[in-house]
N, CA, C and O atoms as a MOPAC input file, in Angstrom:
PM7 MOZYME 1SCF
protein

 N    -44.18900 1     4.09000 1    17.92300 1
 C    -43.26600 1     5.20900 1    17.99800 1
 C    -43.79600 1     6.20900 1    19.02300 1
 O    -44.99900 1     6.46300 1    19.08700 1
 N    -42.91000 1     6.76400 1    19.80800 1
 C    -43.27400 1     7.77400 1    20.79000 1
 C    -43.66300 1     9.07000 1    20.08300 1
 O    -43.01500 1     9.47600 1    19.11800 1
 N    -44.72700 1     9.71700 1    20.56900 1
 C    -45.18700 1    10.95900 1    19.94700 1
 C    -44.22800 1    12.10500 1    20.22700 1
 O    -43.58800 1    12.16200 1    21.27700 1
 N    -44.14200 1    13.01400 1    19.26400 1
 C    -43.33100 1    14.21500 1    19.42400 1
 C    -43.97900 1    15.15600 1    20.42800 1
 O    -45.19900 1    15.16500 1    20.59400 1
 N    -43.15900 1    15.93500 1    21.08300 1
 C    -43.66400 1    16.98600 1    21.96000 1
 C    -44.18600 1    18.11600 1    21.07900 1
 O    -43.57800 1    18.42900 1    20.05500 1
 N    -45.29800 1    18.72800 1    21.46100 1
 C    -45.90400 1    19.80400 1    20.68300 1
 C    -45.92900 1    21.09600 1    21.48300 1
 O    -46.00200 1    21.08000 1    22.71200 1
 N    -45.87000 1    22.20200 1    20.77700 1
 C    -45.98900 1    23.52200 1    21.38900 1
 C    -47.10400 1    24.28900 1    20.69800 1
 O    -47.25200 1    24.22600 1    19.47700 1
 N    -47.88200 1    25.00900 1    21.48300 1
 C    -48.94400 1    25.85000 1    20.94200 1
 C    -48.33100 1    27.16000 1    20.45600 1
 O    -47.50400 1    27.76300 1    21.14000 1
 N    -48.74400 1    27.58900 1    19.27300 1
 C    -48.23700 1    28.81700 1    18.66600 1
 C    -49.39500 1    29.72000 1    18.26600 1
 O    -50.34700 1    29.26900 1    17.62900 1
 N    -49.31600 1    30.98000 1    18.63600 1
 C    -50.28300 1    31.97800 1    18.18100 1
 C    -49.78800 1    32.50500 1    16.84100 1
 O    -48.64300 1    32.94500 1    16.73700 1
 N    -50.62200 1    32.46900 1    15.82800 1
 C    -50.25600 1    32.98900 1    14.50500 1
 C    -51.03700 1    34.27500 1    14.28600 1
 O    -52.26700 1    34.27100 1    14.24200 1
 N    -50.29900 1    35.38100 1    14.14900 1
 C    -50.91600 1    36.70400 1    14.00500 1
 C    -50.26900 1    37.43300 1    12.83400 1
 O    -49.19300 1    37.05300 1    12.37000 1
 N    -50.91900 1    38.45900 1    12.37300 1
 C    -50.41300 1    39.25200 1    11.25700 1
 C    -49.16300 1    40.04100 1    11.64900 1
 O    -49.02200 1    40.47600 1    12.79200 1
 N    -48.26600 1    40.21800 1    10.68800 1
 C    -47.10900 1    41.09100 1    10.91600 1
 C    -47.54700 1    42.53700 1    11.10900 1
 O    -46.74500 1    43.36900 1    11.53600 1
 N    -48.79300 1    42.84900 1    10.80500 1
 C    -49.31600 1    44.19800 1    11.05700 1
 C    -49.27800 1    44.52700 1    12.54600 1
 O    -49.35100 1    45.69700 1    12.92100 1
 N    -49.16500 1    43.51200 1    13.39400 1
 C    -49.06900 1    43.73400 1    14.83500 1
 C    -47.65700 1    44.09100 1    15.28400 1
 O    -47.42100 1    44.30900 1    16.47200 1
 N    -46.71200 1    44.15200 1    14.33700 1
 C    -45.33800 1    44.57200 1    14.63800 1
 C    -45.11200 1    45.98100 1    14.10800 1
 O    -45.46300 1    46.26400 1    12.96200 1
 N    -44.53900 1    46.86700 1    14.90700 1
 C    -44.15500 1    48.17100 1    14.36500 1
 C    -43.08400 1    47.97500 1    13.28500 1
 O    -42.21800 1    47.11100 1    13.41700 1
 N    -43.14600 1    48.75900 1    12.24600 1
 C    -42.19400 1    48.62400 1    11.14100 1
 C    -40.75300 1    48.72100 1    11.61900 1
 O    -39.89800 1    47.96700 1    11.15400 1
 N    -40.47400 1    49.62800 1    12.53100 1
 C    -39.11000 1    49.81500 1    13.02300 1
 C    -38.59800 1    48.55700 1    13.72900 1
 O    -37.43700 1    48.18200 1    13.56100 1
 N    -39.44900 1    47.91100 1    14.51000 1
 C    -39.05800 1    46.68000 1    15.19200 1
 C    -38.83800 1    45.55200 1    14.18500 1
 O    -37.86300 1    44.80700 1    14.28800 1
 N    -39.74200 1    45.42500 1    13.21200 1
 C    -39.59200 1    44.39400 1    12.18700 1
 C    -38.29900 1    44.59800 1    11.39300 1
 O    -37.60700 1    43.63200 1    11.07200 1
 N    -37.98000 1    45.84000 1    11.07900 1
 C    -36.75500 1    46.13300 1    10.33200 1
 C    -35.51800 1    45.76200 1    11.15600 1
 O    -34.55400 1    45.21200 1    10.62500 1
 N    -35.55500 1    46.06200 1    12.43400 1
 C    -34.45000 1    45.72700 1    13.32800 1
 C    -34.26000 1    44.20700 1    13.39200 1
 O    -33.13500 1    43.70900 1    13.36100 1
 N    -35.36700 1    43.49000 1    13.48200 1
 C    -35.29800 1    42.03400 1    13.52400 1
 C    -34.82100 1    41.47500 1    12.18000 1
 O    -34.05600 1    40.51100 1    12.13900 1
 N    -35.26900 1    42.07500 1    11.10400 1
 C    -34.84400 1    41.63700 1     9.76500 1
 C    -33.33400 1    41.79200 1     9.59700 1
 O    -32.67800 1    40.94500 1     8.99000 1
 N    -32.79100 1    42.88100 1    10.14000 1
 C    -31.34500 1    43.13700 1    10.05400 1
 C    -30.56400 1    42.35900 1    11.11300 1
 O    -29.33700 1    42.42800 1    11.17600 1
 N    -31.29800 1    41.62200 1    11.93900 1
 C    -30.71700 1    40.83300 1    13.02200 1
 C    -29.92200 1    41.69300 1    13.99000 1
 O    -28.88500 1    41.27800 1    14.50600 1
 N    -30.42800 1    42.90700 1    14.22900 1
 C    -29.82700 1    43.77100 1    15.24200 1
 C    -30.22200 1    43.26500 1    16.62100 1
 O    -31.20500 1    42.53800 1    16.76300 1
 N    -29.47800 1    43.64000 1    17.60800 1
 C    -29.72300 1    43.17000 1    18.96600 1
 C    -31.10400 1    43.60700 1    19.46500 1
 O    -31.46500 1    44.78100 1    19.38100 1
 N    -31.85000 1    42.65900 1    19.97300 1
 C    -33.07800 1    42.90800 1    20.71300 1
 C    -32.99500 1    42.05600 1    21.97600 1
 O    -32.21100 1    41.10800 1    22.02800 1
 N    -33.78500 1    42.37600 1    22.98400 1
 C    -33.67900 1    41.70700 1    24.28200 1
 C    -34.45600 1    40.40100 1    24.38000 1
 O    -34.43000 1    39.75500 1    25.42700 1
 N    -35.14700 1    39.99700 1    23.31400 1
 C    -35.95600 1    38.78200 1    23.37400 1
 C    -35.49400 1    37.79600 1    22.31100 1
 O    -34.81600 1    38.16400 1    21.35100 1
 N    -35.87200 1    36.54300 1    22.49800 1
 C    -35.49200 1    35.47600 1    21.56100 1
 C    -36.48500 1    35.39500 1    20.41000 1
 O    -37.69500 1    35.32100 1    20.62300 1
 N    -35.96700 1    35.41000 1    19.20000 1
 C    -36.81700 1    35.31400 1    18.01100 1
 C    -36.04700 1    34.64500 1    16.88900 1
 O    -34.82900 1    34.47500 1    16.95400 1
 N    -36.78700 1    34.27400 1    15.86200 1
 C    -36.18000 1    33.71500 1    14.65800 1
 C    -36.85300 1    34.33600 1    13.44500 1
 O    -38.07000 1    34.52300 1    13.42500 1
 N    -36.05300 1    34.65400 1    12.43600 1
 C    -36.61900 1    35.08300 1    11.15800 1
 C    -37.10700 1    33.82200 1    10.45600 1
 O    -36.40100 1    32.81600 1    10.39900 1
 N    -38.31400 1    33.89100 1     9.92700 1
 C    -38.84400 1    32.76900 1     9.15700 1
 C    -39.30100 1    33.30000 1     7.81100 1
 O    -39.26200 1    34.51000 1     7.58500 1
 N    -39.72700 1    32.43900 1     6.92700 1
 C    -40.03200 1    32.81100 1     5.53700 1
 C    -40.91800 1    34.03800 1     5.39000 1
 O    -40.64600 1    34.89800 1     4.55200 1
 N    -41.97100 1    34.13300 1     6.18900 1
 C    -42.94600 1    35.20900 1     5.99700 1
 C    -43.12800 1    36.06300 1     7.23900 1
 O    -44.19400 1    36.64600 1     7.43900 1
 N    -42.09700 1    36.14500 1     8.07700 1
 C    -42.22500 1    36.96600 1     9.27000 1
 C    -41.22800 1    36.56900 1    10.34700 1
 O    -40.05600 1    36.31800 1    10.06600 1
 N    -41.70900 1    36.51700 1    11.58100 1
 C    -40.83900 1    36.27000 1    12.72500 1
 C    -41.55400 1    35.38800 1    13.74100 1
 O    -42.77500 1    35.44500 1    13.88700 1
 N    -40.78100 1    34.58600 1    14.42900 1
 C    -41.27900 1    33.72400 1    15.48300 1
 C    -40.64200 1    34.20600 1    16.78800 1
 O    -39.41700 1    34.21000 1    16.91600 1
 N    -41.46600 1    34.61200 1    17.75500 1
 C    -40.95600 1    35.10500 1    19.02900 1
 C    -41.30500 1    34.10100 1    20.11600 1
 O    -42.44700 1    33.65600 1    20.22800 1
 N    -40.30800 1    33.75400 1    20.91100 1
 C    -40.44400 1    32.78300 1    21.99200 1
 C    -41.10600 1    33.42600 1    23.20200 1
 O    -40.82800 1    34.57700 1    23.53800 1
 N    -41.99200 1    32.66100 1    23.85500 1
 C    -42.63800 1    33.08500 1    25.09800 1
 C    -42.14900 1    32.15400 1    26.20200 1
 O    -42.32400 1    30.94000 1    26.10100 1
 N    -41.54000 1    32.69600 1    27.25300 1
 C    -41.07500 1    31.83100 1    28.33900 1
 C    -42.25100 1    31.22800 1    29.10100 1
 O    -43.34800 1    31.78700 1    29.10800 1
 N    -42.02000 1    30.09900 1    29.73300 1
 C    -43.05000 1    29.48600 1    30.56000 1
 C    -42.97300 1    30.07600 1    31.96300 1
 O    -41.97100 1    30.68500 1    32.34000 1
 N    -44.02500 1    29.89100 1    32.71500 1
 C    -44.04000 1    30.37100 1    34.09600 1
 C    -44.36200 1    31.84600 1    34.19400 1
 O    -45.05200 1    32.40500 1    33.34100 1
 N    -43.85800 1    32.46600 1    35.23800 1
 C    -44.13500 1    33.87000 1    35.54100 1
 C    -43.42000 1    34.78200 1    34.54300 1
 O    -42.22600 1    34.62500 1    34.28800 1
 N    -44.15800 1    35.72400 1    33.98900 1
 C    -43.58700 1    36.62000 1    32.98000 1
 C    -42.90300 1    37.85200 1    33.56500 1
 O    -42.29200 1    38.61500 1    32.81700 1
 N    -42.98400 1    38.06800 1    34.86300 1
 C    -42.45300 1    39.30100 1    35.45400 1
 C    -41.00000 1    39.57400 1    35.07000 1
 O    -40.61700 1    40.72900 1    34.87900 1
 N    -40.19900 1    38.53400 1    34.95600 1
 C    -38.79000 1    38.72000 1    34.61300 1
 C    -38.56600 1    39.00500 1    33.12900 1
 O    -37.46000 1    39.37500 1    32.73400 1
 N    -39.59800 1    38.83900 1    32.30700 1
 C    -39.44500 1    38.97300 1    30.85600 1
 C    -40.20400 1    40.14700 1    30.25100 1
 O    -39.89800 1    40.56600 1    29.13400 1
 N    -41.17600 1    40.67900 1    30.96000 1
 C    -42.02800 1    41.72700 1    30.37700 1
 C    -41.22700 1    42.89800 1    29.83200 1
 O    -41.55900 1    43.43000 1    28.77300 1
 N    -40.18900 1    43.30500 1    30.52800 1
 C    -39.38100 1    44.45200 1    30.09600 1
 C    -38.60600 1    44.17400 1    28.80600 1
 O    -38.15100 1    45.10800 1    28.14500 1
 N    -38.45400 1    42.91100 1    28.44900 1
 C    -37.69300 1    42.57000 1    27.24900 1
 C    -38.48500 1    42.80100 1    25.96800 1
 O    -37.90500 1    43.08900 1    24.92100 1
 N    -39.81300 1    42.67500 1    26.04500 1
 C    -40.64000 1    42.90900 1    24.86900 1
 C    -40.95300 1    44.39200 1    24.74700 1
 O    -41.24900 1    45.04000 1    25.75100 1
 N    -40.89500 1    44.94000 1    23.55100 1
 C    -41.26300 1    46.34200 1    23.37700 1
 C    -42.70800 1    46.57600 1    23.81900 1
 O    -43.56700 1    45.70900 1    23.65900 1
 N    -42.95300 1    47.72900 1    24.36200 1
 C    -44.27600 1    48.08400 1    24.87900 1
 C    -45.37900 1    47.86400 1    23.85000 1
 O    -46.49600 1    47.48800 1    24.20600 1
 N    -45.07000 1    48.09500 1    22.57300 1
 C    -46.08000 1    47.99700 1    21.51700 1
 C    -46.62400 1    46.57600 1    21.33300 1
 O    -47.78900 1    46.41000 1    20.97100 1
 N    -45.80900 1    45.56200 1    21.57500 1
 C    -46.27100 1    44.18100 1    21.37800 1
 C    -46.53800 1    43.44900 1    22.69300 1
 O    -47.03000 1    42.32100 1    22.69000 1
 N    -46.21800 1    44.08100 1    23.79800 1
 C    -46.35100 1    43.42900 1    25.10800 1
 C    -47.75700 1    42.88400 1    25.37900 1
 O    -47.87000 1    41.74000 1    25.81800 1
 N    -48.83900 1    43.64500 1    25.13900 1
 C    -50.18400 1    43.09900 1    25.41500 1
 C    -50.48400 1    41.82600 1    24.61500 1
 O    -51.09000 1    40.89200 1    25.14100 1
 N    -50.06800 1    41.78600 1    23.36700 1
 C    -50.29100 1    40.60700 1    22.53900 1
 C    -49.49700 1    39.41700 1    23.07700 1
 O    -50.01300 1    38.30100 1    23.13200 1
 N    -48.25600 1    39.65100 1    23.47000 1
 C    -47.41700 1    38.57800 1    23.98900 1
 C    -47.97400 1    38.03400 1    25.30500 1
 O    -47.96400 1    36.82500 1    25.53200 1
 N    -48.45300 1    38.91500 1    26.15900 1
 C    -49.03400 1    38.49400 1    27.44000 1
 C    -50.29300 1    37.66400 1    27.19800 1
 O    -50.50000 1    36.64800 1    27.86300 1
 N    -51.12900 1    38.08200 1    26.26000 1
 C    -52.34700 1    37.31100 1    25.96000 1
 C    -52.00300 1    35.94000 1    25.40300 1
 O    -52.64100 1    34.94900 1    25.75800 1
 N    -51.00700 1    35.87300 1    24.54100 1
 C    -50.58800 1    34.57300 1    24.00400 1
 C    -50.10500 1    33.66700 1    25.14000 1
 O    -50.40000 1    32.47200 1    25.15600 1
 N    -49.37800 1    34.22900 1    26.06600 1
 C    -48.92000 1    33.45800 1    27.22900 1
 C    -50.11600 1    32.95700 1    28.03700 1
 O    -50.14400 1    31.79500 1    28.44500 1
 N    -51.10000 1    33.82200 1    28.27000 1
 C    -52.30500 1    33.43200 1    29.01800 1
 C    -53.03600 1    32.28300 1    28.33600 1
 O    -53.65500 1    31.44700 1    28.99400 1
 N    -52.95600 1    32.25200 1    27.00000 1
 C    -53.64100 1    31.20000 1    26.24400 1
 C    -52.77600 1    29.94500 1    26.08000 1
 O    -53.14500 1    29.02800 1    25.34600 1
 N    -51.64500 1    29.90500 1    26.75200 1
 C    -50.81400 1    28.70600 1    26.75500 1
 C    -49.86800 1    28.56700 1    25.58200 1
 O    -49.37800 1    27.47000 1    25.31500 1
 N    -49.60200 1    29.65300 1    24.87700 1
 C    -48.71000 1    29.59100 1    23.71700 1
 C    -47.24400 1    29.63700 1    24.14200 1
 O    -46.88800 1    30.27900 1    25.12900 1
 N    -46.41600 1    28.95300 1    23.38700 1
 C    -44.97200 1    28.95000 1    23.59400 1
 C    -44.28000 1    29.91300 1    22.62600 1
 O    -43.16800 1    30.37600 1    22.87800 1
 N    -44.96400 1    30.20600 1    21.51000 1
 C    -44.42600 1    31.11000 1    20.49400 1
 C    -45.53700 1    31.99100 1    19.93700 1
 O    -46.71600 1    31.64300 1    19.99400 1
 N    -45.13200 1    33.15200 1    19.39000 1
 C    -46.02900 1    33.95700 1    18.55500 1
 C    -45.37000 1    34.03700 1    17.19000 1
 O    -44.22300 1    34.46700 1    17.06100 1
 N    -46.10400 1    33.62000 1    16.18500 1
 C    -45.65000 1    33.65400 1    14.79200 1
 C    -46.26600 1    34.88200 1    14.14600 1
 O    -47.46200 1    34.90600 1    13.85500 1
 N    -45.44500 1    35.90400 1    13.92100 1
 C    -45.89500 1    37.11200 1    13.21500 1
 C    -45.72900 1    36.82000 1    11.73400 1
 O    -44.62000 1    36.87900 1    11.20400 1
 N    -46.83300 1    36.50500 1    11.06600 1
 C    -46.84700 1    36.01700 1     9.69700 1
 C    -47.55000 1    37.02000 1     8.78300 1
 O    -48.58700 1    37.57600 1     9.14700 1
 N    -46.98400 1    37.25000 1     7.59300 1
 C    -47.59600 1    38.19000 1     6.63600 1
 C    -49.03500 1    37.82400 1     6.32600 1
 O    -49.85200 1    38.71200 1     6.08200 1
 N    -49.36500 1    36.54600 1     6.32800 1
 C    -50.71900 1    36.10100 1     6.02100 1
 C    -51.55100 1    35.81300 1     7.25800 1
 O    -52.65400 1    35.27500 1     7.16000 1
 N    -51.01700 1    36.17500 1     8.43800 1
 C    -51.71800 1    35.89900 1     9.68800 1
 C    -52.93700 1    36.78800 1     9.89700 1
 O    -53.12400 1    37.79000 1     9.20700 1
 N    -53.74800 1    36.40400 1    10.85000 1
 C    -54.97800 1    37.12100 1    11.18000 1
 C    -54.67500 1    38.37600 1    11.98300 1
 O    -53.75700 1    38.39300 1    12.80300 1
 N    -55.45400 1    39.42500 1    11.74300 1
 C    -55.38100 1    40.65500 1    12.53200 1
 C    -56.37300 1    40.51200 1    13.68500 1
 O    -57.55000 1    40.22000 1    13.47200 1
 N    -55.88700 1    40.72100 1    14.89800 1
 C    -56.71300 1    40.61600 1    16.09900 1
 C    -56.91400 1    41.99500 1    16.71800 1
 O    -56.46100 1    43.00500 1    16.17900 1
 N    -57.59000 1    42.01900 1    17.83800 1
 C    -57.89700 1    43.28200 1    18.51000 1
 C    -56.72500 1    43.78500 1    19.34200 1
 O    -56.85200 1    44.02500 1    20.54200 1
 N    -55.60200 1    43.93600 1    18.68900 1
 C    -54.41200 1    44.53200 1    19.28300 1
 C    -53.94000 1    45.62300 1    18.33000 1
 O    -54.36600 1    45.68400 1    17.17600 1
 N    -53.07400 1    46.46500 1    18.81900 1
 C    -52.56500 1    47.57000 1    18.01100 1
 C    -51.93700 1    47.05300 1    16.71100 1
 O    -51.29000 1    46.00600 1    16.69800 1
 N    -52.13500 1    47.79200 1    15.63300 1
 C    -51.54400 1    47.44000 1    14.33800 1
 C    -50.83000 1    48.65300 1    13.75000 1
 O    -51.05600 1    49.79200 1    14.15700 1
 N    -49.95900 1    48.37200 1    12.77700 1
 C    -49.23500 1    49.40300 1    12.04900 1
 C    -49.32600 1    49.09400 1    10.57200 1
 O    -49.34000 1    47.92800 1    10.17800 1
 N    -49.38900 1    50.12800 1     9.75300 1
 C    -49.35600 1    49.95500 1     8.29800 1
 C    -47.93600 1    50.22000 1     7.83300 1
 O    -47.34100 1    51.25300 1     8.13700 1
 N    -47.40400 1    49.24300 1     7.07800 1
 C    -46.05100 1    49.42300 1     6.51800 1
 C    -45.86200 1    48.54900 1     5.31800 1
 O    -44.79200 1    48.55900 1     4.71000 1

């Protein structure tokens, strides 16, 4: 059987999302980036190639984390309630 295609995903704590942004995503209000609500958080898509055309779509608060995930070859960032807290900005909510 042919192997499935795989994508690398960064799994991080939802603490890396501002509460207001998470609430907007939970209500499925319009945001400029592609994401999906999942059981314990949100999955945000990272485009391949040059990010210059996409940087403005991510809110400033999460942009550094998204750029680092892209640098590490990730296709998605999974903001998970049980995810690890890294050296990026966090919010308590």
